C-alpha positions in Angstrom: 27.1 13.0 -43.5 26.4 14.2 -40.0 28.8 15.5 -37.3 28.7 14.3 -33.7 29.0 16.8 -30.9 32.6 15.6 -30.3 33.3 16.0 -34.1 32.2 19.6 -34.0 34.4 20.2 -30.9 37.4 18.7 -32.8 36.6 20.8 -35.8 36.6 23.9 -33.6 40.2 23.3 -32.7 41.2 23.3 -36.4 39.1 26.1 -37.8 40.0 29.4 -36.2 38.3 32.0 -38.4 35.6 34.2 -36.8 32.9 32.8 -39.0 33.9 29.2 -38.2 33.9 29.9 -34.4 30.4 31.4 -34.6 29.1 28.5 -36.7 30.6 25.9 -34.3 29.0 27.7 -31.3 25.6 27.6 -33.0 26.0 23.9 -33.8 27.0 23.2 -30.2 23.9 25.1 -29.0 21.8 23.0 -31.3 23.2 19.8 -29.7 22.4 21.2 -26.2 18.9 22.1 -27.3 18.3 18.7 -28.9 19.5 17.0 -25.7 17.2 19.2 -23.6 14.2 18.3 -25.8 15.0 14.6 -25.5 15.3 14.8 -21.7 12.0 16.5 -21.4 10.2 14.0 -23.6 11.2 10.4 -22.8 8.8 8.9 -25.3 10.5 10.8 -28.1 13.9 9.7 -26.7 12.8 6.1 -26.8 11.5 6.4 -30.4 14.7 8.1 -31.6 16.8 5.5 -29.8 14.9 2.6 -31.4 15.1 4.3 -34.8 18.8 4.8 -34.4 19.2 1.1 -33.5 17.3 0.1 -36.6 19.3 2.3 -38.9 22.6 1.0 -37.4 21.3 -2.6 -38.0 20.5 -1.8 -41.6 23.9 -0.2 -42.2 25.7 -3.1 -40.5 23.7 -5.5 -42.7 24.7 -3.6 -45.9 28.3 -3.4 -44.8 28.3 -7.2 -44.3 26.8 -7.7 -47.7 29.4 -5.4 -49.3 32.2 -7.2 -47.5 30.9 -10.7 -48.6 30.6 -9.5 -52.2 34.1 -8.1 -52.1 35.5 -11.4 -50.8 33.7 -13.4 -53.6 34.8 -11.1 -56.4 37.4 -12.5 -58.8 40.3 -10.2 -59.7 40.1 -8.5 -63.0 42.9 -9.0 -65.6 44.9 -11.7 -67.2 46.6 -14.6 -65.4 50.0 -15.7 -66.5 50.2 -19.4 -66.7 53.1 -21.0 -64.9 54.5 -24.5 -65.2 52.6 -25.7 -62.1 49.3 -24.1 -63.2 46.8 -26.6 -64.5 44.2 -24.1 -65.7 
């Protein structure tokens, strides 16, 4: 799992220990550094953006497959026959 910059900022409001504050500051600095590198190198930015889109498409495809499988799955267990049940 990865944190977004906003997620780290939200985490900072919950964790208040000295160590947690220092770690959150370093993570935020890493985000700033990453953004500066991307702004300086537009080709790298384009490649990362394309890769991100591909990854999102793969995950969306997998989630759709899981949801389709979940909808097709029969419930597990015994069925109690009723008077109106023909099976």
